[in-house]
C-alpha positions in Angstrom: -16.7 -11.2 -24.8 -12.7 -12.2 -25.4 -11.3 -9.1 -23.7 -13.2 -9.9 -20.5 -12.3 -13.4 -20.9 -8.7 -12.4 -21.2 -9.1 -10.0 -18.4 -10.5 -12.6 -15.9 -8.0 -15.2 -16.4 -5.0 -13.3 -16.1 -6.0 -11.7 -13.1 -7.2 -15.2 -11.3 -3.6 -16.5 -12.5 -1.9 -13.7 -10.8 -4.1 -13.1 -7.8 -4.1 -16.7 -7.2 -0.6 -17.2 -7.4 0.0 -14.3 -5.3 -2.2 -16.2 -2.8 -0.8 -19.1 -2.6 3.2 -18.0 -2.4 1.9 -15.7 0.4 0.3 -18.7 2.7 3.0 -21.1 1.9 5.4 -18.6 3.2 3.0 -17.6 5.9 2.7 -21.3 7.4 6.3 -21.6 6.9 6.9 -18.9 9.0 4.4 -19.7 11.6 5.8 -23.2 11.6 9.2 -22.1 12.5 7.8 -20.7 15.7 10.2 -17.9 16.0 9.5 -16.8 19.5 9.2 -12.9 19.1 5.8 -11.5 18.1 7.3 -8.4 16.0 9.9 -10.4 14.1 7.4 -12.9 13.7 4.9 -10.5 12.2 7.1 -8.8 10.1 8.8 -12.1 8.6 5.2 -13.2 7.6 4.1 -9.9 6.1 7.5 -10.4 4.3 5.7 -13.4 2.1 3.7 -10.2 0.2 6.7 -8.7 -0.9 8.4 -12.0 -1.8 5.5 -13.2 -3.5 5.1 -10.4 -5.9 8.9 -10.6 -6.8 8.5 -14.2 -7.5 5.6 -13.5 -9.9 7.2 -11.0 -11.4 10.5 -12.8 -11.9 8.6 -15.6 -13.1 6.3 -13.5 -15.8 9.9 -11.8 -17.1 11.5 -15.3 -17.4 8.4 -16.2 -19.7 9.2 -13.1 -21.7 5.7 -11.1 -20.0 6.3 -7.8 -21.8 4.3 -5.9 -18.4 6.3 -7.7 -16.1 9.6 -6.7 -18.1 8.6 -3.3 -18.1 7.8 -2.8 -14.3 10.9 -4.8 -13.6 13.0 -2.5 -15.6 11.5 0.8 -14.1 11.8 -0.5 -10.4 15.8 -1.3 -11.1 16.1 2.4 -13.1 14.3 4.4 -10.4 15.1 3.0 -7.1 18.2 5.0 -5.8 17.1 8.2 -7.3 13.8 7.5 -5.3 14.2 6.9 -2.3 13.7 10.4 -0.8 10.0 9.6 -1.7 10.3 7.5 1.2 11.2 10.1 3.7 8.5 12.7 1.9 6.1 10.0 3.1 7.0 9.5 6.5 7.4 13.4 6.9 3.7 13.8 5.8 2.3 10.7 7.7 4.1 11.8 10.8 3.2 15.9 10.1 -0.1 14.7 9.6 -0.5 12.6 12.8 1.1 15.6 14.7 -2.0 18.0 13.5 -4.4 15.2 14.8 -2.8 15.0 18.1 -3.3 18.6 18.6 -6.8 18.7 17.5 -7.7 15.9 19.5 -6.0 16.9 22.5 -6.6 20.4 22.5 -9.9 20.8 21.3 -11.9 17.4 21.1 -13.0 18.3 17.8 -11.9 14.9 16.1 -14.2 12.7 18.8 -10.5 11.4 19.5 -8.4 11.0 22.9 -5.4 9.4 23.8 -5.6 5.7 24.9 -5.0 5.1 28.4 -2.0 3.2 28.3 -1.1 0.6 30.9 2.5 1.7 32.9 5.4 0.5 30.6 2.7 0.0 27.6 3.6 3.0 25.5 7.4 1.7 24.7 6.2 -1.0 23.5 3.2 0.4 21.3 5.9 2.4 19.9 7.9 -0.2 19.4 5.1 -1.9 17.3 4.3 1.1 15.4 7.9 1.4 14.2 8.0 -2.4 13.5 4.7 -2.0 11.7 5.7 0.9 9.8 8.8 -0.7 8.6 6.8 -3.5 7.3 4.5 -1.8 5.6 6.7 0.4 3.3 9.2 -3.0 2.7 6.8 -5.4 2.4 2.8 -4.5 2.1 2.9 -1.4 0.1 5.8 -2.6 -2.4 4.6 -6.2 -3.2 0.9 -5.2 -3.5 1.9 -2.3 -5.7 4.0 -4.3 -8.1 0.9 -6.8 -8.5 -2.2 -4.2 -8.8 -0.5 -1.6 -10.3 2.4 -3.0 -12.0 1.2 -5.8 -13.2 -2.6 -5.8 -13.1 -3.3 -2.0 -14.2 -0.9 -2.2 -16.8 -2.2 -5.6 -18.5 -5.8 -4.9 -17.8 -4.8 -1.5 -19.7 -3.2 -3.3 -22.6 -6.1 -5.6 -23.0 -8.9 -2.9 -22.6 -7.3 0.0 -24.5 -8.9 2.2 -22.0 -7.0 3.5 -18.6 -10.2 5.3 -16.9 -11.6 1.5 -17.5 -8.7 -0.2 -16.3 -8.5 1.9 -13.4 -11.9 1.0 -12.4 -11.7 -2.4 -12.8 -8.1 -2.5 -10.7 -9.8 -0.3 -7.9 -12.6 -2.7 -7.5 -10.3 -5.7 -7.8 -8.5 -4.1 -4.9 -11.5 -3.4 -2.8 -12.9 -7.0 -3.2 -9.4 -8.6 -2.1 -9.0 -6.1 1.0 -13.2 -6.1 2.2 -12.1 -8.5 4.9 -10.3 -5.9 6.9 -13.4 -4.5 8.1 -13.3 -1.1 5.8 -16.4 -0.2 3.7 -15.6 -1.2 0.0 -16.0 2.6 -1.0 -12.9 3.8 1.1 -11.3 1.0 -0.2 -12.1 1.6 -4.0 -11.2 5.2 -3.7 -7.7 4.5 -1.7 -7.1 2.0 -4.6 -8.3 4.3 -7.4 -5.8 7.1 -5.8 -2.7 4.5 -5.9 -3.8 4.1 -9.5 -4.3 8.0 -10.7 -0.6 8.4 -8.5 0.8 5.6 -11.1 -0.5 7.0 -14.4 0.3 10.5 -14.1 3.6 10.1 -12.7 4.8 7.1 -14.2 6.5 5.9 -11.4 5.6 2.6 -9.4 7.2 4.3 -6.4 4.8 7.0 -6.1 1.9 4.9 -5.8 4.1 2.6 -3.2 4.7 5.7 -1.4 1.2 6.8 -1.0 0.1 3.4 -0.3 2.7 3.5 3.0 1.2 6.7 3.9 -2.1 5.6 3.8 -1.4 2.0 5.9 1.4 3.7 8.5 -1.6 6.4 9.5 -4.2 3.9 10.4 -2.0 1.5 12.0 -2.2 4.4 14.9 -5.5 3.8 15.6 -5.4 -0.3 15.4 -2.5 -1.6 17.4 -3.6 -4.5 19.3 -1.8 -7.6 20.1 -3.8 -11.1 20.0 -4.4 -10.5 23.6 -5.4 -6.8 23.3 -2.5 -6.1 25.2 -0.7 -3.2 22.9 -3.8 -0.5 22.9 -4.1 1.9 20.0 -2.5 5.4 20.7 -5.8 6.9 19.7 -9.8 5.6 20.9 -12.8 7.1 19.6 -15.2 9.1 21.9 -17.9 9.7 19.6 -19.1 6.1 18.3 -18.2 6.4 14.9 -16.3 3.2 13.8 -12.9 3.8 13.3 -12.4 1.7 10.2 -15.1 4.7 8.5 -13.5 7.6 10.6 -9.9 7.0 9.6 -10.6 5.5 6.3 -11.8 8.8 5.0 -8.8 10.4 6.9 -6.4 8.1 5.2 -7.6 8.9 1.7 -7.3 12.7 2.6 -3.8 12.4 3.6 -2.8 10.3 0.6 -4.3 13.2 -1.7 -2.5 15.7 0.1 1.0 13.4 -0.2 0.0 13.3 -4.2 -0.5 16.8 -4.3 2.9 17.5 -2.3 4.7 15.2 -5.1 2.9 16.7 -7.9 4.1 20.1 -6.8 7.7 19.3 -6.6 10.2 19.5 -9.6 9.6 16.3 -11.5 13.0 15.8 -12.6 14.0 13.3 -10.2 10.7 11.1 -10.1 10.5 11.0 -14.1 12.8 9.1 -16.9 12.1 8.6 -20.2 10.5 5.1 -21.2 13.7 4.4 -22.9 15.8 4.5 -19.7 12.7 2.5 -18.0 11.0 0.2 -20.5 7.8 1.3 -19.6 4.9 2.9 -21.7 5.1 5.9 -23.6 3.8 8.6 -21.6 0.9 9.2 -24.1 -0.4 5.6 -23.2 0.2 5.4 -19.4 
């Protein structure tokens, strides 16, 4: 019972503070009335990264050991892990190119290219580029700092069981994201893969890259502005909900990326715990 109370108290504290900081930033950008749709979206979503960094610094200043470990790990690993972002881009674009081939040549996936209006394709591609930058720099990094860096590590420290911490963390992530229209099981599995990749490699940049690939691949099918002026690159023809079909597609892509990273030489991805301040390998 005491462990449950401690887990609940810390989780609520982090999630509520994260939400408050993000909403404050979002409202500040909103009332600035920037006037550029793409820049406005990027700046608003930057609130997730800014909120995560503020919380990380607050917890570090308080002497909270989990935050200090995550902070040290990110600083130590950043230069040597930039190639992960390139790998995520490469894997995602390769997967999308394969999807285009199947969709256009065989129709096997129940897809067809969207009938973009004249002049809409450059705008759509510009949106895709902007949202890809947004997802890797803000959403993926911010959420992984909070959910895997702080919450998963703290849940593990309290519960003493990594499987239990992974299940709890994945369920929490799914519940927080349920309003995006994805089935909870897809959100749970996606989050579980992010957590497993962190536990396996002891490197927060791995789930950040996987999270980016997961998000970015879905943007190709859901690019719309408030007036519906920018249609998705693909549309479905078989009646299957996009959130279901491409939720599973994104999970498969994430799993492939994890397997690629696992198959590569790991010297560039791993540092000793004393270099990063992380938990020893046998405990994380």
